N, C-alpha and C positions, 0 to 999 in steps of 0.2 A: 254592682252586679244586679242583673235583672231579677225581679221578684217573681217567684214561681207561685202559681195558684196552690193553695192547700187543698187537701182532699175535700174538706167541708165546703170551700168556695166552689170547687168543681161540681160537687153534688148539688149545690144551690142553683147553679147555672142549668144543670140538667133538669131539675124540677121546674124552673122558670120557663123552660122550653118544652115542658110536658114530655120529656124523654125519660121513661121509667128506667130505674137503675136495676136491671136484671142482674142475676149472678154473674153472667159473662161480662156485662158492661162494667160492673163494679170491680171485677178482677183485673180487667184491662186498665181501668182508671187507676187502681192501686199499683199496677205495674208501671204506669207512665208517670204518675205524680212525683215520685222521688228521683227520677232520672234527670240528669243535666247533660247527658252525652248525645242528645238528639238521636234516639234509637230509630231503627227501621221497623217496619211492621213485623218483619221476621224476627227481630231481636225481642220485641214485645211478645210475640207468639212463643218464643223459647222460654221466656220468663214465666208466662202464664201457664204453659204446659207443665212446669214443675209442680204446680198446684192442681191443675186440671188437664191431664193428658188428652182428654177427649175433645178439647176445644179445637175448632177447625181454623185453618188459615183464612178462609172466607169470612168467618165471623169476626176475626180480629181486624181485617181490612175494612169490613162494613162498619164496625163499631168506631174505629179510628176516624173514618170519613164522617160518621154522624157527629163525633166530637168536634171535628173541624167545622162542620156546617153550623153548629150552635155556638162556636167560639170557646169551647173548653180547651181545644188543642189547636196548634198551628201546624200546617204541613210546610216543611222547609225543604226545598229542592236545590240541587246543584248539578251542573252538567255531568253526565256520565255516571251518575250514582243513583241508588234507590232513594225514593222519597224518605225523609226523616220527619219525626214528629217531636214536638215540644209542648209543654204545658206551662207557658209563660204569660204573665199578665202584662208586663211593661214592654214598651217598644225597645228593641235592641237590634243589633246587627250581628254579623257572623264573620269569623275568620275561618277559611276553609283551606286545609292543607292539600296540595295537589299530589303529594306522595302517598300519604296514608289515608286520606279522606276524612280525617278528624275535623269536626266542626265545633268551634268554640264561640260562646257568646262574647260580644264586644259592644261596649257602650261608649258613646261619645256624644254629649249634648249638642255639639255643633252639627252633627249629622241629623239629629232630630229636628233641627230648625231649618233644614233645607226647604226652600220654597217648592211647592208642587208645580210641575209643568202645566201649562195651559193645554188641557186635553180636549177642549171643545172642538178644535179643528179635526180631531180624529173620532169624535163621538164616543169618547171613553172617559168614564169618571173614575179618578183615582181615589180610593178609600184609605189606603195605608201603603206603607213601603218598608222594605228592609234591604239594607245594603250588604252585599257579600264581598269581602276582600279575599282574593285567592292568592296563595303563595306557598311557602314552605315553613312548617312549624319548626320550632327550635330543635326538637328531637330528631327530625328527619334531616335538618340542616347539619346537625352535628354528625350524624351517620354519613352524610354525603361528603363532608369535609371539603377538601380543595378540589375534588373531582368534578365540580360543576353541578350545583343543585338542580338546575333546570333540566339538564340532560338526565341526571339521575332520577328526577321526578317522572319524566316521561317513560323511562325504563321500568321503574318500580310500580308505577301507578296501577297497572293492570293487576298484578299479583296481590299486593297488600290491600288495595281497595276492594277487589273482588272478595278476598277473605273476610274483610270487615263487613261487607254487605251480607255475606252468608252467616255472619255472627261468630266467626272464629278468629277475629282479629283482635 
């Protein structure tokens, strides 16, 4: 399983990049560090507002982007969904359910050894990569049963995924 940064490690990275740990930044960091579910900014906002109702959505988005810029957090995106964040140190990949939108960490050393493509022809330097496998999680496959999981995924995707992105899933 991917090793997550501890709060202390994340704080050290912030200090090394001269990013002061304001009360708001610390609260967002404390909200992000223990999570392994790849929360959206709005889910982090909901968590932080339980302790600080006055914090704004803009502040949370701005702080998360600052954490991404200095390498404390990673932004993980998948088509048709809100950006999600994680605070993971080791390279890993993701399994993404097309029905419920759940994103799960996935590790396979063979994927970590893939040769990087020659990007000189495109003038693009690849620094890192993460692979996403899209399909249907066990829970959604069980719910879909024999009615055809791909068709069910397309029907359900809007409702369940939209609910999850709003933080009510």
